[in-house]
DRENTORPA-363403 format. One line per 5 residues: their letters; for each residue x, y, z of C-alpha. Coordinates in Angstrom, 1 decimal. Each point is the difference from the previous one (the first is absolute). Layout:
<sites>
a = X Y Z  ...
</sites>
This chain:
<sites>
mrada = 0.0 0.0 0.0  1.3 3.5 -0.7  -1.2 3.5 0.7  -1.6 2.0 -2.8  2.5 2.8 -0.5
tmrak = -2.1 2.0 -2.5  0.5 3.7 0.7  -3.0 2.3 0.0  0.2 3.8 -0.4  -1.3 2.1 2.9
dvhkk = -1.2 3.5 -0.5  1.5 1.7 3.0  -0.5 3.6 1.0  2.9 1.3 2.1  0.7 2.9 2.2
rvhvg = 3.7 0.9 0.7  1.5 2.3 2.6  3.6 1.2 -0.1  1.8 1.3 3.1  3.3 1.9 0.0
avggk = 2.8 -1.0 -2.4  -0.4 -3.5 -1.3  3.2 -0.6 -0.1  5.5 -41.6 4.8  1.4 1.3 -3.2
cgvsl = 3.3 1.6 0.0  1.7 1.7 -2.9  3.4 1.7 -0.2  1.2 1.7 -3.2  3.1 1.9 -0.9
aivll = -0.2 2.3 -3.0  2.9 1.9 -1.4  -0.7 2.1 -3.0  2.5 2.1 -2.0  -1.3 2.3 -2.6
alasa = 2.6 2.0 -1.9  -0.4 2.9 -2.3  3.2 0.1 -2.0  -1.0 2.8 -2.3  -0.3 3.6 1.0
rapds = -3.5 1.3 0.8  -1.9 1.5 -2.9  -0.6 3.7 0.2  -3.3 1.1 1.5  -2.5 0.4 -2.8
raeev = -2.7 1.7 1.9  -1.3 3.3 -1.4  1.4 3.2 1.5  -2.1 3.0 0.9  -0.9 2.1 -3.0
raaap = 0.3 3.7 0.8  -1.8 2.8 -1.8  2.1 2.1 -2.3  -1.2 3.3 1.5  2.1 0.9 3.1
sseat = -3.2 1.3 1.8  -1.8 -3.4 -0.4  0.0 -2.5 2.8  1.6 -3.4 -0.6  -2.5 -2.7 -0.7
ptagl = 1.1 -3.6 0.3  -1.3 -2.4 -2.6  -2.0 -3.1 1.0  2.3 -3.0 0.5  -0.1 -3.6 1.2
qeitv = -0.6 -0.3 3.7  2.7 -2.1 1.7  -1.4 -3.2 1.5  2.1 -1.6 2.7  -0.1 -3.8 0.4
taqrr = 2.0 -2.6 2.0  -0.2 -2.9 -2.4  3.8 -0.5 0.1  0.2 0.4 3.8  1.0 3.7 -0.3
qediq = -1.9 3.1 -0.8  0.2 0.7 -3.8  -1.9 1.8 -2.7  -2.5 -2.5 -1.5  1.3 1.0 -3.5
svpis = 3.5 -1.4 0.8  -1.2 -3.3 1.4  0.1 -2.9 -2.5  -3.0 -1.7 1.5  -3.7 0.1 -0.8
vssft = -1.3 2.0 3.0  -3.5 1.5 0.6  0.1 2.7 2.7  -2.9 1.9 1.6  -0.1 2.9 2.4
atele = -2.5 0.4 2.8  -1.8 2.6 -2.0  -0.4 -2.4 -2.9  -1.3 -2.8 2.2  -2.5 2.3 1.7
ssgik = -1.3 1.5 -3.2  -0.5 -3.6 -1.4  -1.9 -1.1 3.1  2.6 -2.7 0.8  -0.1 -0.9 3.7
tdmel = 1.6 -3.5 0.2  2.6 -1.9 -1.9  -2.8 -2.2 -1.4  -1.0 3.0 -2.2  3.5 0.7 -1.5
plltp = -0.9 -1.7 -3.3  -2.2 3.0 -0.8  3.3 1.9 -0.6  2.5 -2.7 -0.8  0.0 -1.8 -3.3
glntn = 1.0 -3.6 0.3  -1.0 -0.3 3.7  -2.9 -2.1 1.2  -1.1 -0.6 3.6  -2.2 -2.6 1.6
rasgy = -1.0 -0.8 3.5  -0.6 -3.7 0.6  -1.3 -1.0 3.5  1.6 3.1 1.5  3.4 -0.4 -1.7
fqprl = 1.3 2.7 -2.3  1.2 -1.3 -3.4  1.5 2.6 -2.4  1.1 -1.0 -3.5  2.4 1.9 -2.2
rgvgt = 0.1 -0.7 -3.7  -1.6 -3.4 0.7  2.4 -1.0 2.7  -1.5 -0.7 3.4  -1.7 -2.8 2.0
tadsa = -3.5 -1.3 0.5  0.9 -2.0 3.1  -1.9 1.4 3.0  2.0 -1.5 2.8  1.6 1.2 3.2
tvesp = 3.3 -1.5 -1.1  0.2 1.5 -3.5  1.8 3.3 -0.7  -1.0 1.9 -3.2  2.6 0.2 -2.8
vavym = -0.9 3.7 -0.2  1.5 1.5 3.2  -1.5 2.8 2.1  2.3 2.4 1.8  -1.0 2.8 2.3
dgvyy = 2.6 2.6 1.0  2.7 -2.5 -1.0  -1.4 -3.0 2.0  -1.1 -3.2 -1.7  -3.5 -1.2 0.9
gheas = 0.1 -3.8 -0.5  -3.4 -1.1 1.3  -2.7 0.2 -2.7  -2.8 0.8 2.4  1.8 3.1 1.3
tlldl = 0.8 1.6 -3.3  -3.5 1.3 -0.7  0.8 3.5 1.1  -1.9 3.3 0.4  2.0 2.7 -1.8
vsver = 0.0 2.8 2.7  2.7 2.7 0.4  1.7 -1.3 -3.1  2.7 2.1 -1.8  0.2 -2.1 -3.1
ievdk = -0.4 -3.6 -1.3  2.3 -1.7 -2.5  -0.8 -3.1 -1.9  3.2 -1.6 -1.4  -0.8 -2.4 -2.8
gpqgt = 2.1 -3.1 -0.9  2.4 -2.1 2.1  1.6 2.0 2.9  1.8 -2.7 1.8  3.4 1.4 -0.3
lfgrn = -0.7 3.1 2.1  -3.1 -1.2 1.9  0.7 -3.6 0.6  -2.6 -2.7 0.5  -3.5 0.1 -1.4
atggl = 0.4 2.7 -2.6  -0.2 -2.1 -3.1  -2.8 1.9 -1.5  0.9 3.4 1.5  -0.9 1.9 3.1
iqiit = -2.2 2.6 1.5  1.8 2.7 2.0  -2.1 2.2 2.4  1.8 3.0 1.4  -1.7 2.0 2.7
rdpra = 0.7 3.7 0.6  2.5 1.1 2.6  -1.0 2.1 3.1  0.8 3.7 -0.2  1.5 2.4 2.4
efgge = -3.0 2.4 -0.4  -3.3 -0.7 1.7  -2.7 -1.0 -2.4  -2.7 -2.5 -0.7  -3.1 -0.8 -2.1
astgy = -3.3 -1.9 0.5  -2.7 -1.2 -2.3  -3.3 -1.9 0.2  -2.1 -1.6 -2.7  -3.3 -1.8 -0.5
gnygt = -0.8 -2.2 -2.9  -2.4 -2.6 -1.3  -0.5 -3.2 1.8  0.0 2.0 3.2  3.7 0.5 -0.1
ftgng = 1.6 2.5 2.4  3.7 0.9 -0.2  2.2 2.1 2.2  3.6 1.0 -0.3  2.3 2.0 2.2
yltgp = 3.7 1.1 -0.2  2.0 2.0 2.6  3.6 1.0 -0.2  2.4 2.3 1.9  3.3 0.3 1.9
itrdl = 0.7 -1.7 3.3  3.5 1.5 0.5  2.4 1.9 -2.2  1.3 -3.2 -1.7  -3.1 -2.2 0.4
aadft = -3.3 0.2 -1.9  -3.0 -2.4 0.1  -3.3 -0.6 -1.7  -3.1 -2.1 0.6  -2.5 -1.3 -2.6
vhfen = -3.3 -1.7 0.4  -2.5 -1.4 -2.5  -3.4 -1.5 0.6  -2.6 -1.4 -2.4  -3.3 -1.7 0.9
qrdgy = -2.3 -1.5 -2.7  -3.3 -0.4 1.8  -2.0 -1.5 -2.9  1.2 -3.1 -1.8  0.4 -0.5 -3.7
gtnly = -2.3 -3.1 0.4  -2.5 -1.5 2.4  -0.2 -3.2 2.0  -3.4 -1.2 -1.1  -0.3 -2.3 3.0
ngdpa = -0.2 2.8 2.6  0.1 3.2 -1.9  3.5 1.1 1.3  2.3 2.0 -2.3  2.6 -2.1 -1.7
drsrh = 3.4 1.1 -1.5  0.7 3.1 2.1  3.2 1.0 1.8  1.5 2.4 2.6  3.6 1.3 0.0
latrs = 2.2 1.8 2.5  3.7 1.0 -0.7  2.3 2.0 2.2  3.7 1.0 -0.5  2.5 2.2 1.8
kwlft = 3.3 1.0 -1.5  2.9 1.6 1.9  3.0 1.7 -1.7  3.1 0.9 2.0  2.8 2.0 -1.8
psntt = 2.9 0.5 2.4  2.2 1.3 -2.8  0.1 0.8 -3.7  1.4 -3.5 -0.8  -2.2 -2.2 2.3
rvtai = -3.8 -0.8 -0.1  -1.8 -2.4 2.3  -3.6 -0.9 -0.9  -2.2 -2.1 2.3  -3.5 -1.2 -1.1
ldysh = -2.8 -1.7 1.9  -3.2 -1.2 -1.7  -3.1 -2.0 0.7  -3.0 -1.0 -2.2  -3.2 -1.9 0.6
edgtp = -2.8 -1.2 -2.2  -3.1 -2.1 0.3  -3.0 -0.8 -2.2  -2.5 -2.5 -1.3  1.2 -1.2 -3.3
tlypf = -1.9 -1.7 -2.8  1.6 -3.2 -1.2  -0.4 -1.7 -3.3  0.9 -3.6 -1.0  2.7 -1.1 -2.5
pgtps = -1.4 -0.9 -3.4  -1.6 -3.5 0.1  -0.8 0.0 3.7  -3.4 0.5 1.7  -1.2 3.5 0.9
vgtlp = 0.4 1.4 3.5  -3.4 -0.4 1.8  -3.2 -0.9 -1.8  -1.1 2.7 -2.4  -2.5 -0.2 -2.8
pgfna = 1.4 -1.2 -3.4  1.8 2.8 -1.8  -0.4 2.4 2.9  3.7 0.4 0.6  0.4 1.1 -3.6
vrprd = -2.2 3.0 0.6  1.2 1.0 3.5  3.2 -1.9 0.6  0.7 1.7 3.4  -3.2 -1.4 1.6
llvaa = 0.1 -3.2 2.0  -2.2 -2.2 2.0  1.6 -1.4 3.2  -1.2 -0.2 3.6  2.8 2.2 1.3
sfrdk = 2.1 2.5 -1.9  3.7 -0.6 -0.9  2.4 2.2 1.8  3.7 0.9 -0.4  2.2 2.0 2.3
gswgg = 3.6 1.1 -0.3  2.5 2.2 1.8  3.7 0.8 -0.7  2.6 2.4 1.0  3.6 0.5 0.9
gsvkv = 2.9 2.4 0.2  3.2 0.9 -1.8  3.1 2.1 0.5  2.1 1.3 -2.9  3.4 1.7 0.6
ehdfd = 1.6 1.9 -2.9  3.5 1.4 0.2  2.0 1.7 -2.7  3.8 -0.7 0.0  2.4 1.8 -2.3
faalt = 0.1 -2.9 -2.4  -3.4 -1.7 0.4  -3.4 0.0 1.7  -0.8 -2.7 2.6  -3.6 -1.0 0.7
stsay = -1.2 -2.4 2.7  -3.6 -1.2 0.1  -1.3 -2.1 2.8  -3.7 -1.1 0.1  -2.3 -2.4 1.9
rkaky = -3.6 -0.7 -0.9  -2.9 -2.2 1.1  -3.3 -0.9 -1.7  -3.1 -2.0 0.9  -2.8 -1.0 -2.2
evdfp = -3.2 -2.0 0.9  -2.8 -1.3 -2.3  -3.2 -1.6 1.3  -2.4 -1.8 -2.3  -2.9 -1.1 2.2
ntspd = -2.7 -2.3 -1.5  1.5 0.1 -3.5  -2.5 -2.4 -1.5  -2.3 -2.8 1.0  1.8 -2.2 -2.6
pnfiv = 2.0 -2.6 2.0  2.9 0.4 -2.5  0.6 3.5 1.3  2.2 0.7 3.1  -2.4 1.2 2.7
npflh = 1.1 2.9 2.2  3.6 0.2 -1.1  2.2 2.6 1.8  3.3 1.1 -1.5  2.6 1.7 2.2
dknsq = 3.2 1.4 -1.6  2.7 1.5 2.1  3.3 1.4 -1.4  3.0 1.8 1.3  3.0 1.3 -1.9
asqef = 3.3 1.7 0.7  2.5 1.5 -2.5  3.3 1.9 0.1  1.6 1.7 -3.0  3.4 1.7 -0.3
qlasr = 0.7 2.0 -3.2  3.0 1.9 -1.1  -0.3 2.1 -3.2  2.1 2.4 -1.9  -0.8 3.7 0.5
agsrl = -2.1 1.9 -2.5  2.0 1.4 -2.8  2.8 -2.6 0.1  1.5 -1.1 -3.3  -0.2 -3.6 1.2
iwvtg = -3.5 -0.9 1.2  -0.1 -3.1 2.3  -2.0 -1.5 2.9  0.7 -3.0 2.3  -1.9 -1.4 2.9
tylfy = -1.1 -2.8 2.2  -3.6 -1.0 0.7  -1.4 -2.4 2.6  -3.6 -1.1 0.2  -1.8 -2.3 2.4
sattl = -3.7 -1.0 -0.2  -2.1 -2.4 2.1  -3.6 -0.9 -0.7  -2.5 -2.0 2.2  -3.2 -1.3 -1.7
wlmra = -3.0 -1.7 1.6  -3.0 -1.4 -1.8  -2.7 -1.2 2.3  -3.5 -1.3 -0.7  -3.0 -0.4 2.2
</sites>
């Protein structure tokens, strides 16, 4: 059985307020990459400002290409100089397109498809992905947030709040990003806290009784320390379908996501970033059978073809998940290279309850799935400084993941 992941558009009316200045598995891998540019850099071909001939006229710059910074090669570069197919989107572009989760990124990204199967996020890039919805399967399209790899499929369905930009790197990325990047990867970069006090808040209400609320607050703690806090909440009161047995709404959900980011800059050459996050979701999904298997519940013939999200069971299906963790990134610039250390620890828990699935004795009655995962990672990276004639990067990455899975039946 798998959850119907069809997306439905919601007409949402929002109100926004701005305040101040918005400012046991174990894997160990060692990757050493040396990229050399033997030839001299080509001269900059960007258009220069065109000034009026009359001395009294003010100089008017011509319209040029806006520089887009990406980190597809583990360093900040202009997207035009990166020999990789990359789609990059700013927070403004995501908001104007109505994209709120990574499930909706295909609306802006050619070649990307996403699916949610029994609560597990399954992205596919250029046809490369997985359809295995299991607690022990990691997607070949990796998901990174602020440089931390999210290995558990159930914890990679993310609300895109306080995001600075998103990069979708297409094609194999194993050389620089290691395991599980055969098809590519999705990088989510959140915005840094600012030294000026500021914030914003928004609320929205849409069809299916959907209420949303967002809040963001940032400001200084000390002269060298700034912090922010983000919260997102969404509650869909009415379901896309109905349980015809008792009239309860079916296929609805509720989300909560929080994040706090702290930035410490003791000097011009050192940055320390600490992040804490927590997310929770629960809902009543609609399940449909694999082709050739009986329907879920007893519905009139052909009824599911008209309203596929309706079901007929004595008790509604339920799923619930929570995940969170923390990370610390230390960045230091030496005279010859830049050193980055990223330490992270995450935990995730996902539960699915299918009570009274069917009176058919061939069905499992009252199964309960409990999926619990924890992961720890440590990465050291040493890279050449920007502007060096020889561009290189070397590093060490350690990753540990443990999953416990229970399947019980009444």
